[in-house]
N, C-alpha and C positions, 0 to 999 in steps of 0.2 A: 149360715152365710156370715153372720156377724163375727163369729169366732174365727172364720177363715180370713176375713178382712183384718181383724185384730192381729192375727198371726203374721200376715204380710207386713203390716205396719211395724210390728215388733222386729221382724227380720231386717227391715230397712234401717231402723235405728241402730241395731246391733252392728250392721255392716258400715254404718255411715263414716266413722272416723277413718278407717283404713281405705275406704273406697273414695273418699274425697281426694286423698293423695294420689290414688290411681287415676282418677278422672282428670285431675290437674296435670298429671304427667302426660296423659294422652292428648289433652288439649294443647299442651306446649309443643308437641311434635308436629302439629299441623294436620291437615286432612290425610287420612290413611287411604290405602289403595282402593278399597271398595265401599267407603262410607257414603251412604246417600247424603247429598248435600242438604244443609239446613237453610230453608228460604229466609229465615230471619237474619242470617249471617251476611246478606248481600243487600245493596241498595235496591229499593223497589221502584219499578217503572210505573206503578199505579195500577188502576183497573183498566185492562186493555181488551178490546174486542177486535179481532181481525175478520173483516167481512170477506165475501167472495172476491177473488182476484189473485194475482201472482205476486209472491213475496220472495225476496232474496235475503238469505241469512249468510253472511260471511263471517266464519268463526275466527279468521285471522285478524280482520279489522274490527270485529265486534259490532258490526252494523246489521240491523234488521230493517229492511225498507220495503215499501209497497204502497198500495193505494192509501193516501193520507197517513202514512206511517213512516217515521224515521226515529228509530230507537237505538241506543248504544248500550251494550252489555258490559260485563266486567270479567276479570280473569281469576279463576281459582287455580293456584299453583299446587299441583299434586306432588307430594314428596317422593312418590315411587312410580309415577306414571306421567302421561302427558298433561299439560295444562288444559283447563276446561273453560270454554266460553259460556258464561252464565248470564241468562236473561231471567230476572226475577220480577214477579208481579204481586200486587195485592190479590188479584184474581185474573185469570186469563181464559178467554173464550175464543176459539178458532172455529168459525162457522163453516158450514158445508160450502164447498166451492172455493175455499181458500187453499192455495197450494204454496207451500214453503219449500224452496229448494236451497239446500245447504252447499256452500263452497267453503274453502279455507281448510286449514290443517287440524284445528283443534276439535276434539269432541264437543258436543253441545248439550247444555242442560237448560231446560225450561222449567222454572220453579214458580210455585204459587203459595202465598201465605194463607190463601183460602182454598177455593175449588179450582180445578182445571178441567175445562170442557174442550174436547178436541174432536170436531166433526169434519175437519178438513184433511189435507194430505201433507205429510212431511217426507221429503226425500233426501236421504244421505247415501244413495247407492254408489258403489264403486264405478269407475269409468272403464269402458270397453277398451281392450288393447288395440294398438295401431295395426292397420291392415298391411299385409305383405305388398311391397312395391310402392306404397305411398307414405307410410309412417311406421318406422321400426320401434317406436317407443311403447312402453307399457301403459296400460290405463292408469289414469290419475286417481289416487285415493283422496277422499275428503273426510272431514270430521273424525280424524284419527284412524281412518282406514289406510292400510298399506297399499302402495302403488304396485302395479304389475311390473314384471321384469321386462327390460328392453331385449333386443336380440342377444342371445347368448349370455343373459344375465338373470340372476335369481330375482324373485319378487321381494317386496319389502314387508317386514314384520316377523314376529317370533314363530309364526306358522307358515312362513313362505315356502312355496314349492322349491324343489331343488333342480339343478340343471339336468337336462334330459339324459336318459340312458336308453338305448335301443329305440330312439325316436319317441319316447313317451314323455310328454311334458307334465311336470308336477303341479297339481292344483294346490292352492292355499288352504290351510286348516285353521280352525278356531274352536268352536264347540265340537265339531267333528273333524276327523282327519281329511286331508285333501285326497284327490284321486291320483292314481299312478301306482307303480309298484313300490315296494318298500324303500327302494333306493332314491326315489324322486318325490314321493308324496309329502306334502306339508303336514307336520304333526298337529294334533289337537293341542290346545294350550289354554291356560286360565282355568282355575279350579272353581267349581260352583259350590255354594251360591255366590261366593265373594270374588267374582271376576273383576279385574281392573276395568274401569270405564275406558275401553279402547276398542278400536274397530278390528275388522278382520285383516287377514294377510293376503298379499298378492300372489298370483300364480307366476311361474317362471316364463321367460321369453323363449322364442323359438331358437333352436340350436344353430341353424344356418342363417347366413346373410346373403341376399336380402331375405327378411323373414317378418314375422309378426310379433307384437308384444303381448305379454300376459295380461289377464284381467285383474283389476284392482279389487281389494277386499272392501266390504261394506263398512260404513262409518259407525260411530257410537253416539247414542242419544239417551239422555236421562230426562224423564218426566217425573217431577216430584211435587207433592201438594200436602199441606197440613189438613186439608179437608178431604175431598174426594177427587179422583180422576175418572172422567167419563169419556171413553173412546168410542162410544156408539156411533157408527157411521164414519169414523175416522180411519185413516191409514197411516201407519208409521213404517217406512220402508228403508232398510239398511242392507239391501241385497248385494251379494258379490256379483262381479261382472264377468262376462265371457271374454276370452282372448280375441285378438284379431284373426282375420282369415289367413291361414297358414300357407307356407310354400311347400306344397306336397305333403308328405307324411310326417314332417318334423314339427308337430303341432305344439303350441304353447299351452299353458294351463290357465284355468279359471280362478278367480279370487274367491275367498271364503265369505260367508255371510258375516255381518257385523254384530254389534251388541246393543241391546236395549235394556235399560233399567227403569222400572216403574216403582214408585213408593208413595203410598198415601194410606190414610185410614181405611179407605175403601176404593176399589177399582171396578169399573164397568168395562168389560172387554170390547175390543174393536178388532181391526185387522193389523197384525204386526208381521212384517216380512223380513226374515233374516236368513234367506236361503242362499246356497252357494251358487257361483256362476257356472254356466254350462261350459263343457269343453268344446274344442273345435271339432272333435269327432268322437265316436264311441270308444276309441282306443287310446284316448289321451285324457289327462287329469282334469277333472272338474273340481270346483271348490267345495270344501266341506261346509256343513251348516253352521250358523252362528250361535249366539247365546242370548237368551231372554231371561231376565231375573225379575221377579215381582215380590215386593214386600207390602203386606197389608194385614188387616185384622183377620180376614178370611180369604181363602183361596178362590180366585175368580175362574179357575179352570184354564184350559188351553185352547178353547174354541177360537178360531180365527188367527192362531199363531202358527207361522211356518218357519221351521229351522231345517228344512229339507236340504240335502246336498244337490248340487247341480247334476245334470245328466252328463254322462260320459263314461270314463273308466269306472268299473263297478265297485272299486274299493273306497270311493269317497263315502263318508258316513254322515248321518244326520247330526245336527247340533243338539243343544241341551236347553230345556226350559225348566226353571227352578222357582220354587216359592218358599218364602220364609215368613212365618207369622210374627208380628210384633205386638207387644203389649207393654203397658207402663203402669206402675203402681206409685201412688203419692201418699203422703201423710199430712194431716193438718198440723198447725202450730197453736199450742195453748201457752201463752206467756205467763199465765198465772197472775198473781198480784204484783203490781209494779207501782212504786210510790209516785204520786203526782209530781211532774217536773223532772223525773229521772227517766232512764232508758234501759231497755234490756234487748240484747241481740240473740236470736235463735235461728236455726237453719230449717229450711223447707227441703226435704229430700225427695228425689225422684229416682226410680230404679227401673231398668229394663228387665222385664219379666218375660220377654219373648223367647222365641226358639233360637237355637244355635244358628249363627250367621246373621241375625237381625241386628239392626242399629237403631237407637232411639234418638230423635232430635226434638227440640222444642224451645220454648221461651218461658222463663219464670215471669209470672204476671206482675205488673206494677201495682202498687197499693197506695191508698190515700191516707192522710193523717187521721188518727195518731199512729198508723202503721207506715212503714216505708221499706221498699226493696233497696238494700245497700250492697248486695253482692252482685256477681255476674248475672247478666240477663239471659244468656243462652246456655243450653246444654246440647252438645253435638257429638254424635258417634258413640253413644253409650252402648257397650257390648252387653250381652246377657249377664245379669247378676251384678253389674256395676251400678253404683249409686253416685249421684252428684247432688250437691245441695246448694241452694241459694240463700244468702243471708238476708234476714229481715229484722227490723227493729220495731219496738212498741214504746212510744213516748207519750204517755197520757198527760194531758194538761188539766183534766177535770176528773173528779172521782166518779167511779161507776164502771159498768161493763162496756166493752167495745167489741164489735165483731164485723168482719168483712168476708164475703164469699166471692172468690175470684176465679175467672176462667183461665186455665193453663193450656195453651195451644201445644199439642204434640202430634207427631205423625201417627200416633195410635188413637187420635181423636182428642176432643176437648175434655180435660179433666177439671173438676171443680175442687178448689181447695179453700179451706176456711181458716182465718186468723182470728184468734180470740184473746182477750186480756182484760184485766180489771185494774182501773186506776184506783190506787189506795190512798186515802187521805193521810197526810203526814201526822205522826204522833205529836201531840201538843207538849213541847218542852220549852226551853228558854229561847229557841230560835223562832221568834215571832214573825220576823220578816222573811223567813224561809230562804236565807242565803247560804245555809250550811254551817254557819258559825253562831256562837252566842257571844255578843259583844254589846257595846253601848248603842249601836244602831237598833237594837231590839227594843229600846225603851219606847220609841214612837209606836212600834207594832204592839207593844203591851198595852199602852194607853188607848190606842185605837180599838183593841179587842175589848177592853173594859167598857169604853163608851158605847160600842155597838152591841154589847151584851153577848159577845161570843163566849162559848165554853169549850173546854177540852172534849174531844170525842171519847 
């Protein structure tokens, strides 16, 4: 085991020089499409418990409100996808009986710097299409989900259903393709495990007017924690919606299931619903299943997760559930001998040693004198094999050894790192006042040394 650890540390240091440049370049470009968000990168709303009751989360206005609660989130601008409404906490507990309903257009991320316990219900389901004769509009998408098409209009999103052929309404696709024949079915889209944090796509509207609107796709939700995520007893629902009641046989399509991303050192399963919306009849296009991606140290399994297609035309397919294992390797810093009053800078490296598709996030720990963290505090979105390093200094003011063991928070768990160094007494020469030069001012230092009986080491 010791030789294996030594080998990992050796590999980290060999890759360090080139990988620092790579990591810096990645950081400079902003958040990538599928990077799990780093809780330390956003202002914390503190330690929050949501008790039983009804809560409204508007991802457009960034407001989370409910019994005794009025919180404001922040926005993560995604360089290749939709902006994300982020609500970050030191720790978050959502108790049984708490129901959070999401409105607004942005996907939503709930992040915790510690643990995240979710025993309540969170809903980002697509809206049902308008009914023939009373509302010709498509269902409204929330949290990044695409809206359904209005009468004679396609749905919204990369997997939107197509306009009808032979009276068959196309269902939206995401993890699985939508229902309908090849000419109208919404395509599957988004590669696993790195799907963009975006919702499902809407089904198309009815061909004739007056008619009914298509169902909206489910929204997109990210739950991330540096500790654990416990969903026992909780429900996360990003289901696609059914279309409205049609005008005869010209039926519209259902919306696809949405997307859920979980990332933490450990996860306890709960109920996750990302199924497609049902079609208006068995001969029209239902929504395809959504996508659920999980990153953790170990696979929690798929119990309680549904990415089933909606009922309807039989070609709609199930969505995708994926898992990626994350792990992190770190190395200690030994500064060696450093002269008292001087300083030395070295780097603390961290490497993502996880599986393909994993991303490592965390924070370099602060240190107390005579050590200090002087480099960047965060590492975010490290891909497998990539190393990033934080700069630390050792500035001894007294002779002798110093050591600190510090906890480093990562989404692969808390890693302990040790900083060590030895303050070396200065060599006795002419610089008696230790100002770096030998001049007349050293006379007083020389006299004081003689009077006090000091000797050279």
